[in-house]
C-alpha angles and dihedrals in degrees: 000000000000118000110219114188121186116206105203091190111196096340156149100029097206127057093225090057091049090052092048092050093046091052091053092050089047088062090050091050091054093046094052101031094120093063108017134050107204128204129177117204106201139180111280092242089066098047096089095052095041094048087069094057107027109092136165133320085037115066130205125226142181129231102228144328140210114277089226138049091219105133097219095084107109113200096019132108129219129224089248092055096054091042090054089057094054102267110151094173134039134188115231130179097019112174090245090055092045089051088057090056107276107150132207087255091053090051091050093050092047090050091053092050093049093051090050088058092045092248115141111237117222099204113202118210134169146130124262093223141355122242129195092242096056097243088139088075090067092057092052090045091053092050093051095043093050089061103038091042090060094054136069113250094250092062097051094085089061091065128099117201123199116201108211116168103212092216089062097049131101135337092324094054113141091210142318119283115243128238088246091055089048092051093048092051094046090052088049093050092049090051091054090051092045092051089053095044123353141294094264092058092045091055091048094057113094116229120194131192125227133164121101089343115159145157091284101052102023096093092054092059089054099041103035100013094053093224116157091219147331139265109204120179124194090010090066089067088069108068094199094054092040 
């Protein structure tokens, strides 16, 4: 079963457009339910309305939460809030959030809070650039270890990681990553998890690929890249391409 997670980013602007898009994706989820598990991670402002129309096999997700339950955080949302509106998944540590200052520690704390509310964290990890000496591996290792080191072993298999090389994301992408690069990194991530727990747990953790992924290259990241699923961004706002 492939896990396909759509990150709607900061769109659509209007609630009626969000409802229309969700209904179209709902049809897709039913059509492909034997092979694909679909999730839409939407802006928090749309969660309430969409929770009334999004039903299984489609799942609803958030796009980030506060790493603390401290009430004095104007403009933020808690894990409990998004859970109360039907979110069963939530993106944490997206490169856009990290660029705004979200730290590895923040990502680890947010992951803990989501698991406490029985929301599956989709933990985004990825290097900003690749160097010839392989130092980029240490940054990914630090991101993974910050999360798994904050959790008891029995909870690790509840995690979903999404490998998104920052250099391959968005309009400023240097180039697309290859399926071979995806496979190498997924093997590396599983080794980090295995070293912290065991091989059985490492195999149970789902690892997605995101980063300039589309309808033309997506299959290669599953077939040759050994990803368990995909995390497309803007593309997920177009039901046909999604």
